[in-house]
C-alpha positions in Angstrom: 144.4 37.9 -20.1 147.8 38.4 -21.6 151.0 38.8 -19.6 154.2 39.7 -21.5 157.0 39.2 -19.0 159.9 40.8 -20.8 160.5 44.3 -19.3 157.9 43.8 -16.6 160.0 41.8 -14.2 161.5 38.4 -14.1 159.9 35.1 -13.1 162.3 32.9 -11.1 160.4 29.7 -11.0 158.4 28.1 -13.9 155.2 26.3 -13.1 154.9 22.5 -13.4 152.4 21.0 -15.8 150.2 20.0 -12.9 150.2 23.5 -11.5 149.5 24.9 -15.0 146.5 22.6 -15.1 145.2 24.1 -11.9 145.4 27.5 -13.6 143.6 26.1 -16.7 140.8 24.8 -14.5 140.4 28.2 -12.9 140.2 29.7 -16.4 137.6 27.1 -17.5 135.4 27.9 -14.5 135.3 31.7 -15.2 132.1 33.4 -16.1 130.8 36.9 -16.3 130.3 36.9 -12.5 133.9 35.7 -11.7 135.1 32.2 -10.9 132.6 29.4 -10.2 134.4 28.2 -7.1 131.9 25.3 -6.6 132.6 24.1 -10.1 136.3 24.5 -9.6 136.2 22.4 -6.4 134.2 19.6 -8.2 136.8 19.5 -11.0 139.8 19.3 -8.7 138.0 16.8 -6.4 137.6 14.5 -9.5 141.3 15.1 -10.4 142.3 14.2 -6.8 140.5 10.9 -7.0 142.2 10.0 -10.3 145.7 11.5 -9.8 146.5 12.6 -6.2 150.0 13.7 -7.1 148.9 15.9 -10.0 146.0 17.2 -7.9 148.2 18.5 -5.1 150.1 20.8 -7.5 147.0 21.8 -9.3 145.2 22.7 -6.1 148.0 24.8 -4.9 148.2 26.7 -8.2 144.4 27.1 -8.3 144.4 28.7 -4.8 147.0 31.3 -5.9 144.7 32.3 -8.8 141.8 33.1 -6.5 140.9 36.2 -4.4 141.1 35.8 -0.6 137.3 35.5 -0.4 137.2 32.9 -3.2 140.1 31.0 -1.5 138.2 30.8 1.7 135.2 29.3 -0.1 137.5 27.0 -2.0 139.2 25.6 1.1 135.7 25.1 2.7 134.2 23.3 -0.2 137.0 21.1 -1.5 137.1 18.5 1.4 133.3 18.0 1.0 133.6 17.7 -2.7 136.3 15.0 -2.4 134.1 13.1 0.2 131.1 13.4 -2.0 133.0 12.0 -4.9 134.0 9.0 -2.8 130.5 8.4 -1.6 129.2 8.6 -5.1 131.1 5.5 -5.9 134.2 6.8 -7.6 136.8 4.1 -7.3 140.3 4.8 -6.0 143.1 5.0 -8.7 143.5 1.8 -10.5 140.8 0.0 -8.5 142.8 0.2 -5.3 141.4 -0.7 -1.9 140.8 2.0 0.6 144.0 1.0 2.4 146.0 1.1 -0.8 144.6 4.5 -1.6 145.7 5.8 1.8 149.2 4.4 1.2 149.3 6.1 -2.2 148.3 9.4 -0.5 151.0 8.8 2.2 153.6 8.5 -0.6 152.3 11.7 -2.3 152.7 13.7 0.9 156.1 12.1 1.5 157.3 13.3 -1.9 156.2 16.8 -1.1 157.8 16.6 2.3 161.2 15.3 0.9 161.2 18.1 -1.7 160.4 20.6 1.0 163.2 19.4 3.2 165.7 20.5 0.6 163.8 23.3 -1.0 164.1 26.7 0.7 160.8 27.9 -0.9 157.4 27.1 0.7 155.7 25.7 -2.4 156.1 22.0 -1.6 155.1 22.4 2.0 152.1 24.5 1.1 150.7 21.8 -1.2 151.4 19.1 1.4 149.6 21.0 4.1 146.5 21.2 1.8 146.6 17.5 1.2 146.9 16.9 4.9 143.8 19.0 5.7 141.8 17.3 3.0 142.6 13.9 4.6 141.7 15.1 8.1 145.4 14.9 9.2 145.5 18.1 11.3 148.9 17.1 12.9 150.5 16.6 9.5 149.0 19.9 8.3 150.4 21.6 11.3 153.9 20.3 10.7 153.8 21.3 7.1 152.6 24.8 8.1 155.6 25.2 10.4 157.8 24.0 7.6 156.6 26.7 5.2 159.1 29.0 7.0 162.3 28.3 5.1 164.7 26.0 7.0 162.8 26.3 10.3 160.5 23.3 10.2 163.2 20.7 9.1 163.6 19.3 12.6 159.9 18.6 12.8 160.2 16.7 9.5 163.1 14.6 10.6 160.7 13.2 13.2 158.8 11.6 10.3 161.8 9.8 8.9 161.1 6.5 10.6 157.6 6.4 9.3 158.8 7.4 5.8 161.1 4.4 5.7 158.4 2.0 6.8 155.9 3.4 4.3 158.4 3.2 1.3 159.3 -0.4 2.2 155.6 -1.4 2.4 154.8 0.4 -0.9 157.8 -1.1 -2.8 157.0 -4.6 -1.6 153.3 -4.3 -2.6 154.2 -2.7 -6.0 156.4 -5.7 -6.8 153.3 -8.0 -6.7 150.4 -5.6 -7.5 150.6 -3.9 -10.9 147.5 -1.7 -10.3 149.1 -0.4 -7.1 152.5 0.0 -8.9 150.8 2.1 -11.6 149.1 4.3 -9.1 152.1 5.0 -6.9 154.9 5.0 -9.5 154.9 8.8 -10.0 155.0 9.5 -6.2 157.8 7.0 -5.7 159.8 8.6 -8.5 159.3 12.0 -7.0 160.7 10.8 -3.6 163.7 9.2 -5.3 164.3 12.3 -7.5 164.1 14.7 -4.5 166.6 12.7 -2.5 168.9 12.4 -5.5 168.8 16.1 -6.2 169.6 17.1 -2.6 172.8 19.1 -2.3 175.6 17.1 -0.7 176.2 19.8 1.8 172.6 19.6 3.0 172.7 15.8 3.3 176.0 15.9 5.2 174.4 18.3 7.7 171.7 15.8 8.6 172.2 13.3 11.4 173.7 10.0 10.3 170.4 8.1 11.0 168.5 10.5 8.8 171.0 10.1 6.0 170.8 6.3 6.3 167.0 6.4 6.1 166.9 8.6 3.0 169.6 6.5 1.3 167.7 3.3 2.0 164.5 4.7 0.7 166.1 5.8 -2.5 167.8 2.4 -3.0 164.6 0.5 -2.5 162.7 2.7 -5.0 165.6 2.5 -7.5 165.7 -1.3 -7.2 162.0 -1.3 -8.2 162.9 0.6 -11.3 165.9 -1.6 -12.2 165.9 -3.5 -15.5 164.9 -6.6 -13.6 161.8 -4.9 -12.3 159.1 -2.7 -13.5 160.4 0.7 -14.6 159.0 3.5 -12.4 159.5 5.9 -15.3 157.0 3.8 -17.3 154.4 3.7 -14.6 151.5 6.1 -14.8 148.0 6.0 -13.3 145.6 4.1 -15.6 143.7 7.3 -16.4 146.9 9.2 -17.3 148.5 8.7 -20.7 151.8 10.1 -21.9 153.6 10.3 -25.2 156.7 11.8 -26.7 157.5 12.9 -30.3 160.9 14.4 -30.8 161.4 16.9 -28.1 157.6 17.3 -27.5 155.9 15.6 -24.6 152.2 15.4 -23.7 150.2 14.0 -20.8 146.5 13.4 -21.1 144.0 12.7 -18.3 141.1 10.6 -19.6 137.9 9.1 -18.1 137.0 5.4 -17.9 135.9 5.5 -21.5 139.1 7.0 -22.7 137.6 10.5 -23.4 140.0 13.3 -22.5 139.3 15.8 -19.8 142.6 17.7 -19.8 146.1 17.7 -21.3 149.5 19.2 -20.4 152.2 19.6 -23.1 155.8 20.8 -23.5 156.4 21.7 -27.1 159.6 22.7 -28.8 159.3 20.9 -32.2 156.9 21.3 -35.2 156.5 18.4 -37.6 157.2 19.0 -41.3 154.2 20.4 -43.2 152.2 17.8 -45.0 152.7 15.0 -42.4 150.0 12.5 -43.2 147.6 10.9 -40.8 147.4 7.1 -40.6 144.2 5.1 -41.0 143.9 4.6 -37.2 144.0 8.3 -36.7 141.4 8.9 -39.4 139.1 6.3 -37.8 139.6 7.8 -34.4 138.5 11.2 -35.8 135.4 9.6 -37.2 134.5 8.1 -33.9 135.1 11.4 -32.0 133.2 13.4 -34.5 130.3 11.0 -34.1 130.0 11.8 -30.4 129.4 15.4 -31.2 126.7 17.4 -33.0 126.2 18.7 -36.5 128.9 21.2 -37.5 131.5 19.4 -35.3 135.1 18.4 -36.2 137.2 15.9 -34.3 139.4 18.7 -32.9 142.9 17.9 -31.5 143.6 19.2 -28.0 147.3 19.4 -29.0 147.6 19.9 -32.7 148.6 17.1 -35.0 151.6 19.2 -36.2 153.0 18.9 -32.7 152.3 15.3 -31.7 151.2 13.3 -34.8 148.8 10.4 -34.5 147.7 10.0 -30.9 144.1 8.7 -31.4 141.0 9.6 -29.4 142.9 10.6 -26.2 144.0 13.8 -28.1 140.6 14.7 -29.6 137.2 16.0 -28.6 134.1 17.0 -30.6 134.9 20.6 -31.5 132.8 23.1 -33.4 134.0 23.3 -37.0 134.4 27.1 -37.0 136.1 27.2 -33.6 138.5 24.4 -34.6 139.6 26.0 -37.8 139.6 29.6 -36.8 140.4 30.7 -33.2 142.0 27.4 -32.0 144.0 27.0 -35.2 145.2 30.6 -34.8 146.4 29.9 -31.3 148.3 26.8 -32.5 149.8 29.0 -35.3 151.1 31.3 -32.6 152.6 28.3 -30.7 154.3 27.1 -33.9 155.7 30.6 -34.4 157.2 30.7 -30.9 158.8 27.3 -31.5 160.2 28.2 -34.9 161.7 31.3 -33.2 163.6 29.0 -30.8 161.3 29.1 -27.8 159.5 26.3 -25.8 155.8 26.4 -25.2 154.2 24.8 -22.2 150.4 24.3 -22.6 147.6 23.2 -20.2 144.1 22.6 -21.5 141.0 21.8 -19.5 137.8 20.6 -21.1 134.8 21.8 -19.1 131.0 21.6 -19.0 128.6 20.0 -21.5 128.8 16.3 -21.4 131.5 13.7 -21.1 131.2 13.2 -24.9 131.2 16.9 -25.8 132.5 19.7 -23.6 131.1 23.1 -24.1 134.1 25.2 -22.8 137.8 24.9 -23.2 140.2 26.6 -20.8 143.8 27.1 -22.0 146.9 28.4 -20.2 150.2 28.5 -22.0 153.6 29.9 -21.1 156.6 30.6 -23.3 160.2 30.1 -22.3 163.4 31.3 -24.1 166.5 29.1 -24.6 167.8 30.1 -21.2 164.7 28.8 -19.5 163.3 32.3 -18.7 159.6 32.8 -19.1 158.9 35.6 -21.5 155.2 35.3 -22.1 152.0 33.9 -20.6 148.4 33.8 -21.8 145.1 32.3 -20.6 142.0 31.9 -22.7 138.5 30.6 -22.1 136.7 29.5 -25.3 133.1 28.3 -25.8 132.9 25.2 -28.0 130.9 27.2 -30.5 131.3 29.3 -33.7 132.4 32.9 -33.4 135.4 32.4 -31.1 138.2 34.9 -31.5 141.9 34.7 -30.7 144.2 37.7 -31.0 147.6 36.1 -31.6 151.1 37.6 -31.0 152.7 38.8 -34.2 156.1 37.3 -35.3 157.6 40.8 -34.8 156.5 40.9 -31.2 157.7 37.3 -30.7 161.1 38.3 -31.9 161.0 41.3 -29.6 160.0 39.3 -26.5 162.8 36.8 -27.3 165.3 39.6 -27.5 166.0 39.3 -31.2 
């Protein structure tokens, strides 16, 4: 499915990497009979156990990509899928106790609540309501549902402020002494601090003084945790989430307990010079990954080496030789052409099916933004990890046209 946006209407809000992953998972679960909703719920349930913050955004985006009937089935199946994953022995993020996991989920919902308090759109509150339902918190879900009406539910939210302050204090104190917990909740704490910091002064001034004081205290406590004398919240990521930057490019990978990637999200606006060599560690990693596959496999990069350089096994999977060097390479050539024309490409890739060692499908969603930040193009692809895959790339002439050149 290809969606060229120029001339077809503007898009006022770009998707986050996590929401793009939700779309990529929908693509990865498509078949000739439509979306495999049961498979999609299993994938998102696993993501929720590893990365609750990312899962909330991905779940909301996935729901928007489904028909009303599929959405009803999705909402019915997902809570059971999460419960089943927990009963099957999946450990909470970073080996946390059940109580610590609940505290981490509290912080995730708080981040969505704080963002929704200052955001006139219903996106944050909608995602929060979904998380509440999955946790069995019907009251919380009801408050978030009221809040989806812009500016109307804020009074209900203000009733949560006392609990918010207690939760942040408890989390910050625990994070100072428990590195595993700090890794798990770092992104959620940062989201809360960022949301408060980004709130317009006029909106803050309109709040009761007690509410302003609570929000100010929460932000100060979180920021103190990230001060030079403490662990940096910016550097904290869940143990199964790895991130890296190269120039202006940034990639986040989700990996399993053995370090094998299951998905990746990237923002790309640079291409390395041609002929950039691969180090010995990268070559050894390619040998290891290739060895997990079958005959005719390459060690294929999820995000091409030309964009991120040496990243090791987290950026590779056993990929059919022909698929890697034809359709997937052609798609990467298109990304490079967009970048060389001055655009930014946001990519989400989900590896699906097969085994943990070798997926048999690859779902890709990518979006292109011009220098003003306007989305000008979007595409989604579902590839089999097999020979004979085809990708029909956008020509350079059409790229220039979509960018208004």
